[in-house]
C-alpha positions in Angstrom: 0.0 0.0 0.0 1.4 3.4 -0.9 0.8 5.4 2.2 1.4 8.7 0.4 -1.3 8.0 -2.2 -4.4 9.0 0.0 -3.0 12.5 0.6 -2.3 13.1 -3.1 -5.8 11.9 -4.0 -7.4 14.1 -1.4 -5.5 17.1 -2.7 -6.4 16.3 -6.3 -10.1 15.4 -5.9 -11.2 17.4 -2.8 -8.8 20.3 -2.8 -7.6 19.5 0.8 -4.0 19.9 1.7 -2.3 17.6 4.2 0.2 19.3 6.6 2.0 18.2 9.7 0.3 18.7 13.0 1.6 21.1 15.7 4.5 19.7 17.8 3.3 17.7 20.8 -0.1 17.1 19.2 -1.8 13.6 19.4 -2.7 14.1 15.7 -0.7 12.7 12.8 -2.0 15.0 10.0 -3.9 18.2 9.4 -6.2 18.6 6.5 -7.5 22.0 5.3 -9.0 23.6 2.2 -11.8 25.8 0.9 -15.0 25.3 3.1 -13.1 22.8 5.2 -11.7 24.1 8.5 -8.2 23.0 9.5 -8.8 19.7 11.1 -6.3 17.5 12.9 -6.6 13.7 12.6 -5.2 10.7 14.4 -4.5 8.2 11.6 -4.3 4.4 11.7 -3.2 2.4 8.7 -4.0 -1.3 8.4 -2.3 -3.6 5.9 -5.2 -6.1 6.0 -9.1 -5.8 6.2 -10.5 -5.0 9.6 -13.7 -5.8 11.5 -16.3 -3.4 12.8 -15.2 -4.0 16.3 -11.8 -2.6 15.4 -13.5 0.7 14.2 -15.4 1.0 17.4 -12.3 0.4 19.6 -10.1 3.0 17.8 -13.0 5.5 17.8 -13.4 5.2 21.5 -9.6 5.8 22.0 -9.8 8.9 19.7 -12.7 10.3 21.6 -10.8 10.0 24.9 -8.1 12.2 23.2 -10.7 14.6 21.8 -9.4 14.2 18.3 -10.8 13.1 14.9 -9.9 9.6 13.7 -9.0 8.6 10.1 -8.6 4.9 9.2 -6.7 3.8 6.1 -7.6 0.2 5.0 -7.0 -1.9 1.8 -10.8 -2.8 1.7 -13.9 -2.4 3.8 -16.9 -4.5 4.3 -20.4 -3.0 4.5 -20.2 -3.5 8.3 -16.9 -1.6 8.6 -18.3 1.3 6.5 -21.4 1.3 8.6 -19.4 1.4 11.8 -17.3 4.3 10.5 -20.4 6.3 9.8 -21.9 5.5 13.2 -18.7 6.6 14.9 -18.1 9.7 12.8 -14.8 8.2 11.7 -13.1 9.1 8.4 -12.4 6.0 6.3 -10.1 5.8 3.3 -10.0 2.6 1.2 -6.6 2.3 -0.5 -6.3 -1.0 -2.4 -2.9 -2.3 -3.0 -3.5 -3.5 -6.5 -2.1 -1.3 -9.4 -4.7 0.9 -11.1 -7.1 0.8 -8.2 -8.6 4.1 -6.8 -8.8 5.6 -3.4 -12.4 5.7 -2.0 -14.0 6.5 1.2 -15.3 9.5 3.3 -13.7 12.3 5.3 -15.5 14.0 8.2 -14.8 17.2 10.0 -16.8 19.9 11.9 -17.8 21.2 8.4 -19.5 17.9 7.5 -18.6 15.0 5.2 -17.0 14.7 1.8 -16.9 11.5 -0.2 -14.2 10.2 -2.4 -16.2 8.3 -5.0 -14.5 5.9 -7.4 -13.8 8.0 -10.5 -14.4 5.0 -12.8 -17.9 4.7 -11.5 -19.0 7.6 -13.6 -17.9 5.9 -16.8 -19.7 2.6 -16.1 -23.0 2.1 -17.9 -26.1 2.5 -15.9 -29.8 2.2 -16.5 -30.5 5.9 -15.9 -28.3 9.0 -16.2 -27.2 10.5 -12.9 -28.8 10.1 -9.5 -32.4 10.6 -8.7 -33.0 14.2 -7.6 -34.1 14.9 -4.0 -37.3 16.6 -5.3 -38.4 13.3 -6.9 -38.2 11.5 -3.5 -40.0 14.4 -1.9 -42.8 13.9 -4.5 -42.9 10.2 -3.9 -43.4 10.7 -0.1 -46.1 13.3 -0.8 -48.0 10.9 -3.1 -47.7 8.1 -0.5 -49.4 10.4 1.9 -52.0 11.6 -0.5 -52.4 9.2 -3.5 -54.7 11.5 -5.5 -53.4 15.1 -5.7 -53.1 17.8 -8.3 -49.8 18.9 -9.8 -50.4 22.4 -8.5 -51.0 21.2 -4.9 -47.9 18.9 -5.0 -45.7 21.8 -6.2 -47.0 24.0 -3.3 -46.5 21.3 -0.7 -42.9 20.5 -1.8 -41.9 24.1 -2.6 -40.9 23.6 -6.2 -42.3 24.8 -9.6 -44.9 22.8 -11.5 -42.4 22.1 -14.3 -40.1 20.5 -11.7 -43.0 18.4 -10.6 -43.6 17.3 -14.2 -40.0 16.1 -14.4 -40.3 14.3 -11.1 -43.4 12.5 -12.2 -41.5 11.2 -15.2 -38.9 9.9 -12.8 -41.5 7.9 -11.0 -42.5 6.1 -14.2 -45.2 3.4 -13.9 -45.7 4.1 -10.2 -48.1 6.9 -10.9 -50.6 7.8 -13.7 -52.7 10.8 -14.6 -56.4 11.0 -14.0 -59.0 13.7 -14.9 -58.6 15.2 -11.4 -54.8 15.0 -11.0 -52.1 12.4 -10.4 -52.8 9.1 -8.7 -50.6 6.3 -7.3 -51.2 3.0 -9.1 -50.3 1.0 -6.0 -49.0 2.3 -2.6 -47.1 -0.9 -2.2 -45.3 -0.5 -5.6 -44.4 3.1 -4.8 -43.2 2.2 -1.3 -41.0 -0.5 -2.7 -39.6 1.9 -5.3 -38.7 4.4 -2.5 -37.2 1.8 -0.2 -35.0 0.4 -3.0 -33.6 3.8 -4.1 -33.9 6.4 -1.3 -30.4 7.3 0.0 -31.3 7.3 3.7 -27.8 7.3 5.3 -27.3 10.5 7.3 -24.6 13.0 6.5 -23.5 12.9 10.1 -24.9 10.9 13.1 -24.0 11.2 16.7 -25.0 8.7 19.4 -25.8 9.4 23.1 -26.7 7.6 26.3 -29.4 9.0 28.6 -31.2 7.8 31.7 -34.6 8.8 30.3 -37.0 6.4 28.5 -37.2 7.1 24.7 -40.3 9.4 24.7 -39.0 11.5 27.6 -35.6 11.7 26.0 -37.3 13.0 22.8 -39.2 15.6 24.8 -36.1 16.8 26.6 -33.9 16.8 23.5 -36.4 18.6 21.3 -37.0 21.2 24.0 -33.3 21.9 24.0 -33.2 22.1 20.2 -36.2 24.4 20.1 -34.5 26.7 22.7 -31.4 26.8 20.5 -33.4 27.7 17.4 -32.3 24.5 15.6 -34.6 22.9 13.0 -35.4 19.3 13.9 -37.9 16.5 13.7 -38.4 13.2 15.5 -38.3 10.0 13.5 -37.6 6.3 14.3 -39.8 4.2 16.6 -40.7 7.1 18.9 -42.4 8.8 16.0 -43.9 5.5 14.8 -45.5 5.0 18.2 -47.1 8.4 18.0 -48.6 7.5 14.6 -49.7 3.9 15.1 -48.8 2.4 18.5 -47.4 -1.1 18.1 -44.5 -1.8 20.4 -42.7 0.2 23.1 -40.0 2.4 21.6 -36.5 1.3 22.3 -34.5 4.4 21.2 -34.9 8.0 20.2 -33.9 9.2 16.7 -34.0 12.9 15.9 -33.1 14.6 12.6 -31.5 18.0 13.0 -30.2 20.7 10.7 -26.7 20.7 12.4 -24.9 18.5 14.9 -25.6 19.5 18.5 -23.9 18.8 21.8 -26.4 17.2 24.2 -24.2 17.1 27.2 -26.2 20.2 28.5 -29.2 17.9 29.0 -27.1 15.3 30.8 -26.7 13.0 27.7 -23.3 11.2 27.4 -21.6 10.7 24.0 -21.1 7.0 23.4 -20.8 4.3 20.8 -23.8 3.5 18.6 -24.3 0.0 20.1 -24.5 1.5 23.6 -26.7 4.5 22.7 -30.4 5.1 23.2 -30.5 8.6 21.6 -29.3 9.5 18.1 -29.0 12.8 16.3 -28.7 12.7 12.6 -28.1 15.4 10.0 -29.8 14.6 6.7 -28.5 15.0 3.2 -32.1 15.2 2.0 -33.0 19.0 1.9 -36.7 18.2 2.0 -36.7 15.9 5.0 -37.0 18.5 7.7 -39.3 20.8 5.6 -41.8 18.0 5.4 -42.2 17.5 9.2 -45.5 17.9 10.9 -45.1 20.7 13.5 -48.0 20.6 16.0 -48.7 23.6 18.3 -48.2 21.2 21.3 -45.5 18.6 21.3 -42.4 18.1 19.2 -42.2 18.0 15.4 -42.5 14.6 13.8 -41.5 13.3 10.3 -44.3 12.5 8.0 -45.6 8.9 8.5 -44.0 7.4 5.3 -40.6 9.0 6.2 -40.9 7.5 9.6 -41.4 4.1 7.9 -38.2 4.6 5.9 -36.4 5.4 9.2 -37.6 2.1 10.7 -36.8 0.0 7.6 -33.3 1.3 7.3 -32.6 1.1 11.1 -33.5 -2.6 11.0 -36.7 -2.3 13.0 -38.4 -4.7 10.6 -41.4 -5.7 12.7 -42.3 -2.1 13.5 -41.7 -1.0 9.9 -44.0 -3.8 8.6 -46.7 -2.8 11.2 -46.5 0.9 10.3 -46.6 0.1 6.6 -49.7 -2.0 6.9 -51.4 0.8 8.8 -50.4 3.4 6.3 -51.3 1.3 3.3 -54.7 0.5 4.7 -55.3 4.2 5.5 -54.7 5.2 1.9 -54.4 8.9 2.4 -53.7 11.6 4.9 -54.8 11.1 8.5 
C-alpha cells in the first residue's frame, strides 16, 4: 500500500492539503481547504481488512483524546463502512493493486466529503445521474395523498410545476394521470420503489446515552433544540409509536439541521451499540421541511418518512406494522 497515495488523491479530488500537526499534538496529519476548516486527525493504517469492532475500539480511543480519527484500509466490508459512519470516523480505502482508486469518506466539523471511485461515472447505468431529491419528496407526498393535483404537489414540496412534471416522469409506472390529477397506481409498488432507491444514510450521526425512556428523551432533546433555534424533527420508533402504537420504543432518533452537543441535558456521548438517543443530519434537503409541527409537542416526520427510518434502522417488525397501517389508511390522516 502506498501510504502517500491518499493525501495526493485528497488534494487532487477534494482540494484538501495535508500538513504536519503542531508539535506535541496527538494528531498525525492536518487537512485544510476551501470550506473545510483546518482539522487534525489521528490516523491508523491497516495492511489487512479490519472488523467493525476494530473501528469502534479505535473510535473510543480517539474520543478520549478529543481528536478526529482517520482509518486507512485496503478494503472495507459494509459492516466496517457502517461502523465508521456511526462513529463519525473518516475512512479511506486504498487498495494495494495497481490501477485501483482511493475511495471513502472524510469527516470534519464542516460535515462530510466522499471520495467516489472516478471509474464509476464511466460505467454504464440504466439511468443517467442520481435521482433528484425533489423526486423522492414527490414520492413521499404521493404516498401520503395518493390523489393530488400537480399544483398542490408543487405547493407542498416548494418547487415549480415544471419541476413536478420532471419528477413525475422519474416515478414512471408508479403513478398515472387521472381527470382530477395524479394518482398512485399502488402504494405498495411506490413504497418498494422508494425503499430500493432512497439514500437514507445521514450525512453525520451522533450517538448518546441518557437515563430517560425514549419518549421522555425525545421531549427533553427537542425542547433543548427548540430553545437553540435548531430545526429538527423526531423519527424512528418514537415517531412511529405516536402514529400507530405497536411496540414500546427502544430508542430516540432525531433529525437535526446541524450537529448538537447534548451534554447540557445530561446526555453522554457513546458508541452506537450502547446509545439510546441518536441525532442525525440529513443530506435530503426536503426531509425537515416536510415534518409535521403541532402547536403542542415536538415536530415529527411525515408517516412514510418514519417508515423509511424504521426500515433502514433494522426495526423490521415495527416497519411492517406501520406500513400495513399506512397502506390501509390510503391517504392523509
